[in-house]
TIGU-325404 format. One record per atom (N, C-alpha, C, O): residue number from 1; atom name; y, z negated, x. Coordinates in steps of 0.05 Angstrom, whole numbers, padded with zeros to 5 digits. Atoms other than C-alpha are relative to their C-alpha. Layout:
REM residues N
> k	a	v	w	u
> NUM	CA	Y	Z	X;
...
***
This chain:
REM residues 142
> k	a	v	w	u
> 1	N	00011	00035	-00005;
> 1	CA	00424	-00042	-00094;
> 1	C	00023	-00014	-00010;
> 1	O	00044	-00002	-00015;
> 2	N	-00022	00022	00023;
> 2	CA	00467	-00101	-00129;
> 2	C	-00002	-00018	00013;
> 2	O	-00023	-00028	00021;
> 3	N	-00007	00034	-00013;
> 3	CA	00500	-00164	-00097;
> 3	C	00018	-00013	-00017;
> 3	O	00039	-00005	-00026;
> 4	N	-00011	00025	00014;
> 4	CA	00522	-00220	-00131;
> 4	C	00022	-00008	00019;
> 4	O	00019	-00013	00043;
> 5	N	-00024	00000	-00022;
> 5	CA	00593	-00228	-00105;
> 5	C	00016	-00022	-00008;
> 5	O	00038	-00025	00002;
> 6	N	-00010	00025	00007;
> 6	CA	00608	-00294	-00140;
> 6	C	-00026	-00024	-00008;
> 6	O	-00041	-00026	-00028;
> 7	N	00014	00023	00008;
> 7	CA	00570	-00355	-00131;
> 7	C	00009	-00030	00009;
> 7	O	00024	-00032	00027;
> 8	N	-00019	00025	-00007;
> 8	CA	00590	-00432	-00126;
> 8	C	-00034	-00013	00004;
> 8	O	-00055	-00012	-00008;
> 9	N	00026	00018	-00005;
> 9	CA	00542	-00477	-00091;
> 9	C	00006	-00033	00003;
> 9	O	00026	-00042	-00007;
> 10	N	-00008	00034	-00005;
> 10	CA	00536	-00560	-00069;
> 10	C	00037	00005	00007;
> 10	O	00052	-00014	00001;
> 11	N	-00026	-00007	-00022;
> 11	CA	00606	-00537	-00034;
> 11	C	00024	-00009	-00024;
> 11	O	00044	-00020	-00017;
> 12	N	-00023	-00009	00021;
> 12	CA	00647	-00530	-00104;
> 12	C	-00010	-00021	-00021;
> 12	O	-00034	-00023	-00026;
> 13	N	00006	00019	00026;
> 13	CA	00650	-00586	-00163;
> 13	C	-00019	00021	-00018;
> 13	O	-00042	00013	-00019;
> 14	N	00015	-00008	00011;
> 14	CA	00622	-00532	-00206;
> 14	C	-00019	00012	00006;
> 14	O	-00028	00025	-00013;
> 15	N	00031	-00007	-00016;
> 15	CA	00560	-00511	-00166;
> 15	C	-00008	-00028	00011;
> 15	O	-00025	-00023	00029;
> 16	N	00016	00009	-00012;
> 16	CA	00540	-00579	-00144;
> 16	C	-00029	-00004	-00004;
> 16	O	-00042	-00016	00013;
> 17	N	00026	00000	00009;
> 17	CA	00475	-00572	-00180;
> 17	C	-00020	00018	00013;
> 17	O	-00044	00019	00011;
> 18	N	00016	-00032	-00004;
> 18	CA	00462	-00504	-00147;
> 18	C	-00002	-00006	00033;
> 18	O	00020	-00013	00043;
> 19	N	-00006	00001	-00026;
> 19	CA	00443	-00510	-00069;
> 19	C	-00002	00036	00012;
> 19	O	-00014	00054	00000;
> 20	N	-00007	-00023	-00002;
> 20	CA	00462	-00448	-00027;
> 20	C	-00035	00008	00004;
> 20	O	-00043	00031	00000;
> 21	N	00024	-00018	-00011;
> 21	CA	00387	-00443	-00003;
> 21	C	-00017	00006	-00037;
> 21	O	-00038	00020	-00037;
> 22	N	00013	-00006	00022;
> 22	CA	00366	-00440	-00084;
> 22	C	00018	00027	-00005;
> 22	O	00003	00046	-00009;
> 23	N	-00010	-00029	00006;
> 23	CA	00415	-00381	-00095;
> 23	C	-00013	00015	00023;
> 23	O	-00025	00035	00013;
> 24	N	00010	-00021	-00027;
> 24	CA	00391	-00346	-00030;
> 24	C	-00033	00012	-00016;
> 24	O	-00040	00034	-00024;
> 25	N	00030	-00013	00011;
> 25	CA	00314	-00351	-00058;
> 25	C	00013	00009	-00031;
> 25	O	00009	00033	-00033;
> 26	N	-00007	-00018	00030;
> 26	CA	00343	-00332	-00136;
> 26	C	-00001	00033	00007;
> 26	O	-00017	00050	00000;
> 27	N	-00019	-00027	-00015;
> 27	CA	00380	-00271	-00101;
> 27	C	-00030	00020	00009;
> 27	O	-00040	00041	00003;
> 28	N	00030	-00026	-00014;
> 28	CA	00316	-00246	-00062;
> 28	C	-00022	00000	-00029;
> 28	O	-00039	00018	-00029;
> 29	N	00024	-00002	00020;
> 29	CA	00269	-00259	-00131;
> 29	C	00002	00016	-00018;
> 29	O	-00015	00025	-00033;
> 30	N	-00008	-00022	00021;
> 30	CA	00315	-00215	-00168;
> 30	C	00007	00025	00010;
> 30	O	00021	00042	-00001;
> 31	N	-00007	-00031	-00020;
> 31	CA	00318	-00159	-00113;
> 31	C	00028	00002	00001;
> 31	O	00036	00025	-00001;
> 32	N	-00030	-00007	-00015;
> 32	CA	00395	-00167	-00094;
> 32	C	-00005	00000	00020;
> 32	O	-00024	-00012	00030;
> 33	N	-00007	-00003	-00022;
> 33	CA	00419	-00142	-00038;
> 33	C	00012	-00009	00016;
> 33	O	00014	00000	00039;
> 34	N	-00026	00018	-00010;
> 34	CA	00470	-00194	-00023;
> 34	C	00008	-00015	-00017;
> 34	O	00008	-00010	-00041;
> 35	N	-00020	00018	00025;
> 35	CA	00507	-00255	-00052;
> 35	C	00022	-00006	00026;
> 35	O	00021	-00002	00051;
> 36	N	-00019	00009	-00012;
> 36	CA	00571	-00283	-00034;
> 36	C	00007	-00029	-00010;
> 36	O	00001	-00035	-00033;
> 37	N	-00006	00031	00004;
> 37	CA	00593	-00356	-00037;
> 37	C	00029	00006	00001;
> 37	O	00044	00015	00018;
> 38	N	-00038	00004	-00002;
> 38	CA	00664	-00367	-00066;
> 38	C	00000	-00027	-00013;
> 38	O	00000	-00032	-00037;
> 39	N	00000	00031	00007;
> 39	CA	00663	-00441	-00063;
> 39	C	00025	-00006	00001;
> 39	O	00036	00014	00009;
> 40	N	-00024	00007	00011;
> 40	CA	00733	-00476	-00078;
> 40	C	-00005	-00032	00001;
> 40	O	-00027	-00043	00002;
> 41	N	-00017	00023	-00002;
> 41	CA	00764	-00539	-00076;
> 41	C	00007	-00008	-00027;
> 41	O	00017	00011	-00038;
> 42	N	-00005	-00004	00030;
> 42	CA	00775	-00565	-00151;
> 42	C	00020	-00028	00000;
> 42	O	00025	-00039	-00022;
> 43	N	-00023	00025	00012;
> 43	CA	00829	-00628	-00137;
> 43	C	00011	00005	-00015;
> 43	O	00002	-00006	-00035;
> 44	N	-00021	-00009	00008;
> 44	CA	00884	-00600	-00166;
> 44	C	-00001	00006	-00029;
> 44	O	00017	00016	-00043;
> 45	N	00014	-00003	00031;
> 45	CA	00844	-00599	-00235;
> 45	C	00007	-00029	-00012;
> 45	O	-00017	-00032	-00018;
> 46	N	00006	00030	-00002;
> 46	CA	00853	-00677	-00251;
> 46	C	-00015	00002	-00025;
> 46	O	-00031	-00017	-00023;
> 47	N	00014	00004	00012;
> 47	CA	00818	-00662	-00321;
> 47	C	-00036	-00001	00007;
> 47	O	-00055	-00011	-00006;
> 48	N	00020	00002	-00001;
> 48	CA	00762	-00648	-00286;
> 48	C	-00015	-00027	00020;
> 48	O	-00038	-00035	00017;
> 49	N	00005	00028	-00004;
> 49	CA	00759	-00710	-00245;
> 49	C	-00012	-00024	-00019;
> 49	O	-00028	-00041	-00014;
> 50	N	00006	00025	00016;
> 50	CA	00760	-00753	-00308;
> 50	C	-00028	00011	-00016;
> 50	O	-00043	-00007	-00024;
> 51	N	00016	-00004	00017;
> 51	CA	00708	-00714	-00345;
> 51	C	-00025	-00002	00013;
> 51	O	-00045	-00008	00000;
> 52	N	00023	00000	-00012;
> 52	CA	00659	-00711	-00287;
> 52	C	-00001	-00028	00002;
> 52	O	-00024	-00036	00004;
> 53	N	00007	00036	-00011;
> 53	CA	00669	-00794	-00272;
> 53	C	-00007	00004	00023;
> 53	O	-00020	-00016	00029;
> 54	N	00001	00007	-00021;
> 54	CA	00663	-00777	-00204;
> 54	C	00034	00020	00018;
> 54	O	00048	00038	00009;
> 55	N	-00032	-00014	-00018;
> 55	CA	00729	-00757	-00146;
> 55	C	-00013	00022	00007;
> 55	O	-00037	00024	00014;
> 56	N	00010	-00026	-00014;
> 56	CA	00724	-00692	-00128;
> 56	C	00013	00003	00023;
> 56	O	00036	-00002	00027;
> 57	N	-00017	00000	-00029;
> 57	CA	00733	-00677	-00057;
> 57	C	00021	00009	-00004;
> 57	O	00025	00020	-00025;
> 58	N	-00020	-00003	-00001;
> 58	CA	00796	-00666	-00042;
> 58	C	00008	00029	00034;
> 58	O	00026	00045	00038;
> 59	N	00002	-00018	-00026;
> 59	CA	00781	-00626	00031;
> 59	C	-00022	00021	-00012;
> 59	O	-00037	00013	-00030;
> 60	N	00012	-00012	-00005;
> 60	CA	00744	-00571	00034;
> 60	C	-00014	00014	00016;
> 60	O	-00005	00034	00027;
> 61	N	00011	-00003	-00024;
> 61	CA	00689	-00566	00079;
> 61	C	-00015	00019	00011;
> 61	O	-00040	00020	00009;
> 62	N	00002	-00028	-00001;
> 62	CA	00688	-00499	00105;
> 62	C	-00022	-00003	00021;
> 62	O	-00038	00016	00021;
> 63	N	00017	-00003	-00022;
> 63	CA	00645	-00518	00167;
> 63	C	-00035	-00009	-00005;
> 63	O	-00055	-00003	00007;
> 64	N	00019	00011	00008;
> 64	CA	00597	-00554	00131;
> 64	C	-00015	00029	-00019;
> 64	O	-00038	00036	-00022;
> 65	N	00008	-00027	00026;
> 65	CA	00590	-00492	00081;
> 65	C	-00016	00016	00018;
> 65	O	-00041	00013	00017;
> 66	N	00006	-00015	-00014;
> 66	CA	00579	-00444	00131;
> 66	C	-00020	-00008	00016;
> 66	O	-00034	00011	00022;
> 67	N	00019	00014	-00018;
> 67	CA	00532	-00486	00173;
> 67	C	-00028	-00003	-00014;
> 67	O	-00049	00002	-00002;
> 68	N	00013	-00014	00016;
> 68	CA	00493	-00487	00108;
> 68	C	-00006	00026	-00001;
> 68	O	-00031	00025	00001;
> 69	N	00000	-00028	00002;
> 69	CA	00492	-00415	00103;
> 69	C	-00021	00008	00018;
> 69	O	-00045	00014	00017;
> 70	N	00019	-00012	-00025;
> 70	CA	00473	-00399	00170;
> 70	C	-00028	-00019	00005;
> 70	O	-00046	-00007	00017;
> 71	N	00030	00007	00007;
> 71	CA	00410	-00449	00161;
> 71	C	-00010	00019	-00010;
> 71	O	-00020	00037	00004;
> 72	N	00013	-00016	00011;
> 72	CA	00389	-00416	00104;
> 72	C	-00002	00029	00013;
> 72	O	-00025	00034	00018;
> 73	N	-00005	-00023	-00014;
> 73	CA	00405	-00350	00136;
> 73	C	-00032	00005	00021;
> 73	O	-00050	00022	00021;
> 74	N	00021	-00004	-00021;
> 74	CA	00357	-00364	00192;
> 74	C	-00026	-00005	-00013;
> 74	O	-00044	00012	-00009;
> 75	N	00023	00004	00015;
> 75	CA	00302	-00391	00150;
> 75	C	-00015	00028	-00011;
> 75	O	-00038	00034	-00004;
> 76	N	-00003	-00022	00012;
> 76	CA	00305	-00328	00113;
> 76	C	-00014	00025	00021;
> 76	O	-00034	00039	00021;
> 77	N	00001	-00023	-00028;
> 77	CA	00311	-00284	00177;
> 77	C	-00030	-00002	00015;
> 77	O	-00042	00015	00028;
> 78	N	00034	00014	-00019;
> 78	CA	00240	-00323	00204;
> 78	C	-00012	00012	-00024;
> 78	O	-00027	00030	-00016;
> 79	N	00017	-00001	00025;
> 79	CA	00211	-00312	00135;
> 79	C	-00007	00032	00004;
> 79	O	-00029	00042	00008;
> 80	N	00002	-00035	-00004;
> 80	CA	00227	-00232	00142;
> 80	C	-00013	00007	00022;
> 80	O	-00027	00028	00022;
> 81	N	00016	-00009	-00023;
> 81	CA	00202	-00234	00212;
> 81	C	-00035	-00004	00002;
> 81	O	-00052	00011	00012;
> 82	N	00027	-00011	00003;
> 82	CA	00137	-00254	00196;
> 82	C	-00015	00017	-00018;
> 82	O	-00038	00023	-00014;
> 83	N	00009	-00011	00024;
> 83	CA	00125	-00219	00135;
> 83	C	-00001	00029	00007;
> 83	O	-00017	00046	-00003;
> 84	N	-00002	-00026	-00015;
> 84	CA	00146	-00158	00176;
> 84	C	-00018	00004	00022;
> 84	O	-00024	00026	00029;
> 85	N	00023	-00001	-00022;
> 85	CA	00096	-00177	00233;
> 85	C	-00032	00003	-00014;
> 85	O	-00052	00013	-00004;
> 86	N	00027	-00003	00005;
> 86	CA	00040	-00183	00189;
> 86	C	-00005	00031	-00024;
> 86	O	-00025	00041	-00034;
> 87	N	00001	-00024	00015;
> 87	CA	00059	-00121	00149;
> 87	C	-00008	00020	00021;
> 87	O	-00023	00040	00017;
> 88	N	00010	-00016	-00023;
> 88	CA	00054	-00092	00223;
> 88	C	-00031	-00004	00006;
> 88	O	-00045	00016	00005;
> 89	N	00018	00009	-00003;
> 89	CA	-00005	-00123	00235;
> 89	C	-00028	00014	-00018;
> 89	O	-00049	00025	-00013;
> 90	N	00024	-00024	00022;
> 90	CA	-00040	-00093	00168;
> 90	C	00004	00026	00007;
> 90	O	-00016	00040	00007;
> 91	N	-00008	-00032	-00011;
> 91	CA	-00014	-00027	00190;
> 91	C	-00011	00008	00027;
> 91	O	-00018	00032	00032;
> 92	N	00023	-00009	-00022;
> 92	CA	-00049	-00024	00252;
> 92	C	-00025	-00010	-00008;
> 92	O	-00040	00010	-00005;
> 93	N	00029	00006	00016;
> 93	CA	-00113	-00054	00222;
> 93	C	-00009	00027	-00012;
> 93	O	-00030	00037	-00003;
> 94	N	00006	-00024	00017;
> 94	CA	-00114	00008	00174;
> 94	C	-00004	00025	00022;
> 94	O	-00026	00036	00026;
> 95	N	-00003	-00017	-00021;
> 95	CA	-00088	00057	00230;
> 95	C	-00032	-00003	00025;
> 95	O	-00044	00018	00029;
> 96	N	00021	00004	-00012;
> 96	CA	-00147	00037	00275;
> 96	C	-00031	00005	-00019;
> 96	O	-00051	00017	-00012;
> 97	N	00025	-00009	00014;
> 97	CA	-00200	00040	00222;
> 97	C	00000	00026	-00013;
> 97	O	-00022	00035	-00019;
> 98	N	-00006	-00033	-00001;
> 98	CA	-00173	00113	00206;
> 98	C	-00009	00011	00025;
> 98	O	-00024	00030	00029;
> 99	N	00007	-00023	-00033;
> 99	CA	-00176	00129	00283;
> 99	C	-00037	-00007	00003;
> 99	O	-00049	00009	00017;
> 100	N	00027	00005	-00008;
> 100	CA	-00256	00096	00283;
> 100	C	-00014	00026	-00021;
> 100	O	-00035	00035	-00013;
> 101	N	00002	-00006	00014;
> 101	CA	-00260	00138	00223;
> 101	C	00008	00032	00005;
> 101	O	-00007	00051	00002;
> 102	N	-00007	-00025	-00016;
> 102	CA	-00228	00196	00250;
> 102	C	-00024	00011	00021;
> 102	O	-00043	00027	00016;
> 103	N	00016	00000	-00013;
> 103	CA	-00263	00198	00302;
> 103	C	-00031	00003	00001;
> 103	O	-00045	00016	00017;
> 104	N	00033	00002	00007;
> 104	CA	-00334	00183	00275;
> 104	C	-00009	00024	-00015;
> 104	O	-00031	00034	-00020;
> 105	N	00004	-00029	00018;
> 105	CA	-00320	00245	00237;
> 105	C	00008	00022	00014;
> 105	O	00008	00045	00004;
> 106	N	-00007	-00017	-00025;
> 106	CA	-00299	00280	00294;
> 106	C	-00028	00005	00022;
> 106	O	-00035	00026	00032;
> 107	N	00032	00002	-00006;
> 107	CA	-00365	00269	00323;
> 107	C	-00012	00010	-00009;
> 107	O	-00023	00027	00005;
> 108	N	00017	-00014	00012;
> 108	CA	-00403	00291	00269;
> 108	C	00015	00022	-00001;
> 108	O	-00001	00036	00011;
> 109	N	-00012	-00031	-00004;
> 109	CA	-00363	00355	00269;
> 109	C	-00009	00010	00030;
> 109	O	-00023	00030	00031;
> 110	N	00014	-00006	-00029;
> 110	CA	-00381	00361	00345;
> 110	C	-00024	00002	-00008;
> 110	O	-00027	00026	-00012;
> 111	N	00029	-00003	00008;
> 111	CA	-00457	00352	00325;
> 111	C	-00005	00028	-00013;
> 111	O	-00021	00045	-00007;
> 112	N	00006	-00018	00011;
> 112	CA	-00450	00398	00279;
> 112	C	00008	00031	00014;
> 112	O	-00004	00053	00013;
> 113	N	-00012	-00020	-00011;
> 113	CA	-00415	00444	00312;
> 113	C	-00028	00010	00027;
> 113	O	-00038	00033	00027;
> 114	N	00015	00002	-00024;
> 114	CA	-00463	00437	00378;
> 114	C	-00025	00016	-00017;
> 114	O	-00036	00037	-00011;
> 115	N	00031	-00015	00020;
> 115	CA	-00526	00454	00320;
> 115	C	00006	00015	-00004;
> 115	O	-00013	00028	00005;
> 116	N	-00010	-00033	00012;
> 116	CA	-00496	00516	00297;
> 116	C	00003	00021	00029;
> 116	O	-00001	00045	00030;
> 117	N	-00005	-00016	-00022;
> 117	CA	-00479	00535	00368;
> 117	C	-00031	00004	00011;
> 117	O	-00035	00026	00022;
> 118	N	00024	-00006	-00010;
> 118	CA	-00554	00529	00388;
> 118	C	-00020	00013	-00018;
> 118	O	-00041	00024	-00011;
> 119	N	00022	-00016	00012;
> 119	CA	-00584	00554	00331;
> 119	C	00006	00032	00005;
> 119	O	-00011	00049	00008;
> 120	N	-00010	-00028	-00010;
> 120	CA	-00534	00617	00344;
> 120	C	-00019	00008	00027;
> 120	O	-00033	00028	00028;
> 121	N	00014	-00004	-00024;
> 121	CA	-00565	00612	00411;
> 121	C	-00027	00008	-00006;
> 121	O	-00036	00029	00004;
> 122	N	00035	-00011	00007;
> 122	CA	-00640	00618	00386;
> 122	C	00002	00023	-00014;
> 122	O	-00014	00041	-00012;
> 123	N	00002	-00022	00024;
> 123	CA	-00627	00663	00337;
> 123	C	00010	00026	00021;
> 123	O	-00002	00048	00022;
> 124	N	-00010	-00032	-00022;
> 124	CA	-00591	00716	00391;
> 124	C	-00030	00001	00015;
> 124	O	-00043	00021	00013;
> 125	N	00023	-00003	-00022;
> 125	CA	-00651	00704	00439;
> 125	C	-00018	00004	-00019;
> 125	O	-00035	00016	-00005;
> 126	N	00021	-00011	00018;
> 126	CA	-00700	00719	00381;
> 126	C	00008	00020	-00009;
> 126	O	-00010	00034	-00018;
> 127	N	-00002	-00030	00009;
> 127	CA	-00662	00781	00360;
> 127	C	-00001	00018	00022;
> 127	O	-00009	00042	00021;
> 128	N	00009	-00019	-00029;
> 128	CA	-00661	00802	00437;
> 128	C	-00031	-00003	00002;
> 128	O	-00042	00019	00005;
> 129	N	00026	-00012	00006;
> 129	CA	-00733	00793	00433;
> 129	C	-00012	00016	-00018;
> 129	O	-00034	00027	-00013;
> 130	N	00011	-00016	00020;
> 130	CA	-00746	00828	00376;
> 130	C	00007	00030	00011;
> 130	O	-00011	00047	00010;
> 131	N	-00010	-00026	-00006;
> 131	CA	-00708	00889	00402;
> 131	C	-00013	00007	00030;
> 131	O	-00019	00030	00036;
> 132	N	00025	-00007	-00023;
> 132	CA	-00750	00880	00477;
> 132	C	-00021	00011	-00024;
> 132	O	-00024	00035	-00029;
> 133	N	00024	-00015	00005;
> 133	CA	-00808	00888	00436;
> 133	C	-00007	00025	-00019;
> 133	O	-00028	00037	-00020;
> 134	N	00002	-00020	00010;
> 134	CA	-00791	00939	00392;
> 134	C	00009	00021	00018;
> 134	O	00001	00044	00015;
> 135	N	00000	-00020	-00025;
> 135	CA	-00767	00974	00455;
> 135	C	-00024	00003	00012;
> 135	O	-00027	00024	00023;
> 136	N	00028	-00003	-00012;
> 136	CA	-00835	00966	00481;
> 136	C	-00016	00009	-00014;
> 136	O	-00034	00023	-00007;
> 137	N	00024	-00011	00028;
> 137	CA	-00871	00980	00416;
> 137	C	00010	00035	00007;
> 137	O	-00010	00049	00009;
> 138	N	-00010	-00026	00007;
> 138	CA	-00830	01053	00420;
> 138	C	-00008	00015	00026;
> 138	O	-00020	00037	00025;
> 139	N	00008	-00012	-00029;
> 139	CA	-00841	01068	00497;
> 139	C	-00035	-00007	00001;
> 139	O	-00049	00007	00015;
> 140	N	00028	-00007	00004;
> 140	CA	-00913	01051	00480;
> 140	C	-00012	00020	-00014;
> 140	O	-00032	00034	-00010;
> 141	N	00011	-00028	00019;
> 141	CA	-00923	01099	00434;
> 141	C	00010	00031	00005;
> 141	O	00006	00050	-00011;
> 142	N	-00004	-00024	-00009;
> 142	CA	-00893	01154	00478;
> 142	C	-00016	00005	00011;
> 142	O	-00017	00027	00022;
***
């Protein structure tokens, strides 16, 4: 299982075009097992401020970053929960259908076994009658 351990989000100067949510979606699509946000404050790099034409924040808002990560994690957990519920419902339907098929097959086998039992009983009765007739014919001849 792979993890991406170096991601910047909208909370860093060099990740302003990438939201936490977009990064999480991309990591799920790629099948990653997790990711780590390594946002940072770039106020100490004057040429970045000049090139961007913007004032880079001088205070990194850790609480805002964590709140956003928590919000997205909640959405992911909810989505996973719904997917798990759906999968469990589908599995239960398969189990129910299999149970019905098994019960139907069991009923069919039971009917066959009953039929075999009745046929065996008739055969035994016929054989007994045959033996009785044979014995009677032998005693009649004597």
